[in-house]
C-alpha positions as a printed NumPy array, in Angstrom:
array([[  0.046,   0.305,  -0.466],
       [  1.195,   3.186,  -0.968],
       [ -0.484,   6.799,  -0.145],
       [  2.095,   9.468,  -1.126],
       [  2.806,  10.887,  -4.681],
       [  6.094,  10.492,  -6.011],
       [  7.954,  13.237,  -7.944],
       [  8.367,   9.812, -11.047],
       [  4.773,  10.181, -11.451],
       [  3.286,  11.039, -14.912],
       [  1.414,  14.285, -15.173],
       [ -1.641,  13.144, -14.918],
       [ -1.434,  10.995, -11.923],
       [ -0.258,  14.294, -10.623],
       [ -3.642,  15.942, -11.713],
       [ -5.508,  12.725, -10.257],
       [ -4.19 ,  13.033,  -7.584],
       [ -5.02 ,  16.15 ,  -6.247],
       [ -7.666,  16.542,  -7.436],
       [ -8.495,  18.445, -10.461],
       [-11.365,  17.796, -12.028],
       [-10.912,  19.933, -15.164],
       [ -7.542,  19.615, -15.489],
       [ -8.4  ,  15.297, -15.529],
       [-11.134,  16.118, -17.706],
       [ -8.429,  18.067, -19.683],
       [ -5.725,  15.469, -20.347],
       [ -7.887,  12.76 , -21.054],
       [ -9.322,  15.021, -24.137],
       [ -5.714,  14.924, -25.501],
       [ -5.41 ,  11.313, -28.143],
       [ -1.462,  11.003, -25.996],
       [ -2.417,  10.167, -22.332],
       [ -2.321,   6.958, -22.311],
       [ -5.05 ,   7.   , -18.408],
       [ -3.062,   3.852, -17.627],
       [  0.341,   4.9  , -17.844],
       [  1.582,   3.811, -14.085],
       [  4.156,   5.497, -12.145],
       [  6.977,   4.644, -10.774],
       [  5.63 ,   2.328,  -7.703],
       [  3.335,   1.097, -10.089],
       [  0.24 ,   3.231,  -8.948],
       [ -2.314,   4.597, -11.798],
       [ -4.339,   7.616, -11.985],
       [ -6.823,   5.491, -10.847],
       [ -5.262,   4.727,  -7.732],
       [ -3.937,   8.018,  -7.089],
       [ -7.168,   9.581,  -7.196],
       [ -9.41 ,   6.51 ,  -5.592],
       [ -6.186,   6.853,  -2.489],
       [ -6.797,  10.525,  -1.491],
       [-10.406,   9.663,  -1.779],
       [-11.54 ,  12.131,  -4.719],
       [-14.243,  10.413,  -5.762],
       [-14.965,  13.17 ,  -8.313],
       [-11.728,  12.401, -10.16 ],
       [-13.245,   8.355,  -9.771],
       [-15.75 ,   8.843, -11.743],
       [-14.124,  10.706, -13.991],
       [-11.993,   7.652, -15.184],
       [-14.223,   4.694, -14.698],
       [-16.799,   6.79 , -17.01 ],
       [-13.597,   5.868, -19.547],
       [-14.1  ,   2.995, -21.851],
       [-10.028,   2.845, -21.378],
       [ -9.578,   2.723, -18.016],
       [ -9.024,  -0.738, -16.555],
       [-10.047,  -0.698, -13.099],
       [ -8.285,  -3.147, -12.013],
       [ -4.702,  -2.695, -12.683],
       [ -3.296,  -2.593,  -9.843],
       [  0.215,  -1.536,  -8.281],
       [  3.242,  -4.022,  -8.238],
       [  2.891,  -5.533,  -4.825],
       [ -1.115,  -6.566,  -6.612],
       [ -2.99 ,  -4.063,  -4.983],
       [ -6.118,  -2.907,  -6.345],
       [ -7.983,   0.245,  -7.014],
       [-10.887,  -1.072,  -4.978],
       [ -8.057,  -2.983,  -1.83 ],
       [ -7.248,   0.826,  -1.05 ],
       [-10.686,   2.359,  -0.869],
       [-11.55 ,  -0.807,   1.765],
       [ -8.049,   0.834,   2.843],
       [ -9.67 ,   3.9  ,   2.8  ],
       [-13.336,   2.96 ,   4.481],
       [-14.306,   4.932,   1.513],
       [-18.144,   4.025,   1.007],
       [-19.069,   5.422,  -1.938],
       [-15.763,   4.938,  -3.904],
       [-15.805,   0.966,  -3.253],
       [-19.981,   1.348,  -4.241],
       [-18.626,   3.361,  -7.862],
       [-15.816,   0.   ,  -8.528],
       [-18.886,  -3.018,  -6.986],
       [-20.732,  -1.627,  -9.604],
       [-18.529,  -2.363, -11.679],
       [-19.168,  -6.076, -14.451],
       [-14.797,  -5.719, -14.391],
       [-13.696,  -5.579, -10.857],
       [-12.992,  -8.082,  -8.862],
       [-14.611,  -7.661,  -5.29 ],
       [-12.138, -10.705,  -4.183],
       [ -9.212, -10.099,  -6.211],
       [ -6.53 , -10.329,  -3.9  ],
       [ -2.46 ,  -8.485,  -3.321],
       [  0.437, -10.177,  -3.613],
       [  0.119, -11.596,  -0.356],
       [ -2.918, -13.15 ,  -0.39 ],
       [ -5.151,  -9.947,   0.752],
       [ -8.122,  -9.147,  -0.49 ],
       [ -9.947,  -6.157,  -0.724],
       [-12.196,  -7.695,   2.905],
       [ -8.923,  -7.976,   4.746],
       [ -7.657,  -4.699,   4.666],
       [-11.57 ,  -3.649,   5.418],
       [-11.746,  -5.973,   8.439],
       [ -8.398,  -5.884,   9.272],
       [ -8.81 ,  -1.943,  10.25 ],
       [-12.154,  -1.706,  11.808],
       [-13.398,   0.253,   8.667],
       [-17.652,  -1.842,   9.378],
       [-19.698,  -0.339,   6.2  ],
       [-17.323,  -1.61 ,   3.599],
       [-17.147,  -4.483,   5.562],
       [-20.822,  -5.302,   4.216],
       [-21.146,  -3.902,   0.987],
       [-18.289,  -6.181,   0.337],
       [-19.985,  -9.213,   2.633],
       [-23.396,  -7.983,   0.34 ],
       [-21.19 , -10.181,  -3.161],
       [-21.838, -13.388,  -3.878],
       [-18.761, -13.012,  -5.261],
       [-16.5  , -12.829,  -2.005],
       [-15.149, -14.953,   0.266],
       [-15.887, -13.894,   3.948],
       [-12.677, -16.417,   5.391],
       [-10.21 , -16.101,   2.689],
       [ -6.785, -16.785,   4.037],
       [ -4.008, -15.011,   3.235],
       [ -0.558, -16.41 ,   2.261],
       [ -0.152, -17.214,   5.987],
       [ -3.324, -18.336,   6.608],
       [ -5.151, -15.361,   8.405],
       [ -8.046, -15.112,   8.504],
       [-10.403, -11.313,   8.11 ],
       [-11.61 , -12.531,  11.383],
       [ -7.904, -13.501,  12.478],
       [ -6.957,  -9.692,  11.833],
       [-10.278,  -8.079,  13.197],
       [-10.625,  -9.959,  16.782],
       [ -7.128,  -8.797,  16.606],
       [ -7.484,  -5.578,  16.722],
       [-10.799,  -5.366,  18.729],
       [-13.244,  -3.86 ,  16.083],
       [-15.643,  -5.602,  17.451],
       [-18.137,  -4.285,  14.957],
       [-16.621,  -6.03 ,  12.316],
       [-16.333,  -9.268,  14.344],
       [-19.642,  -9.222,  14.755],
       [-21.03 ,  -8.526,  11.044],
       [-18.48 , -12.052,  10.091],
       [-19.638, -14.091,  12.716],
       [-22.663, -14.311,  11.621],
       [-21.79 , -15.614,   7.722],
       [-22.518, -19.453,   8.521],
       [-19.143, -20.066,   6.457],
       [-16.682, -17.987,   8.893],
       [-14.173, -20.332,  11.52 ],
       [-14.294, -18.182,  14.453],
       [-11.351, -20.637,  15.101],
       [ -9.242, -21.323,  12.126],
       [ -5.842, -20.934,  12.526],
       [ -3.278, -19.173,  10.697],
       [  0.495, -21.326,  10.194],
       [  1.176, -20.345,  13.569],
       [ -1.558, -21.928,  14.994],
       [ -2.391, -19.38 ,  16.498],
       [ -6.558, -18.317,  16.65 ],
       [ -8.9  , -15.071,  15.897],
       [ -9.182, -15.78 ,  19.738],
       [ -5.531, -15.718,  20.666],
       [ -5.867, -12.947,  19.128],
       [ -7.752, -11.132,  20.893],
       [ -6.597, -12.876,  24.151],
       [ -3.249, -12.255,  23.229],
       [ -3.801,  -7.777,  23.181],
       [ -7.452,  -7.824,  25.736],
       [ -9.73 ,  -7.275,  23.452],
       [-12.549,  -8.568,  25.781],
       [-15.274,  -7.434,  24.112],
       [-14.312,  -9.495,  21.323],
       [-13.034, -12.452,  23.132],
       [-16.878, -12.588,  24.619],
       [-18.115, -11.965,  20.892],
       [-16.487, -15.248,  20.492],
       [-16.577, -17.622,  23.528],
       [-20.565, -16.81 ,  22.637],
       [-19.839, -18.195,  18.705],
       [-21.094, -21.231,  18.13 ],
       [-19.189, -23.633,  17.427],
       [-19.2  , -25.732,  13.969]])
C-alpha cells in the first residue's frame, strides 16, 4: 500500500492525485495521454485518485472505456483494495458496480479488499463487500490469516460481529502459526471481542 505521490508520476497521475477534475478532463481529451500509465511505484491515475479519496476524479476515470479499473500497483494492490483500506464507502460502491472488477481479488500477499477492511475496522465497507456472493468472508492470506483473525486481534468488535454472522466463517480457524482469532483477541486484551468469540457456537 502506497499513499503518497512520487516525483516519477505522470501529469495525469499528479492531477488525479490532487483531485483536479478539470485538469484531468483536459488531459484525457488528448490522444497522446495513456490513462492507465503508472508512475514509478506502479500506481495509475485511478489509484492516485482513490488513494486520496477524490470521488469525482474516480468517477471521471471509471467513465472511460479505456481505463482498467483493476490495474494493480507493483505489489498487486488494486484500487478497490485501496478504497476498502480507506473506508471510502462511496468509492467502494463505484467499483462494486463494475462487472469487470473482482471484489475478492488478492494482492501478492493474498490480502483481499475484505481482508483490508476487516483488519482496519471499516464496518460499512465490510458490509458492502459481504453483500456480494463472489466475496469469500473466510479467505486466508498467504500466512493463513483470515479477515476475522485481524478484526479480532485489532479489537474491531463491530466487524467481528458482522463476520461471525456469516455461516461460512470458522471462528476457530488458525493461521500458519496455529494461532486463532480468540488467541489474537486474548493476547491483546480485547475483552469485548473475546466475549463475542466465546458466545459463537463452534462449527
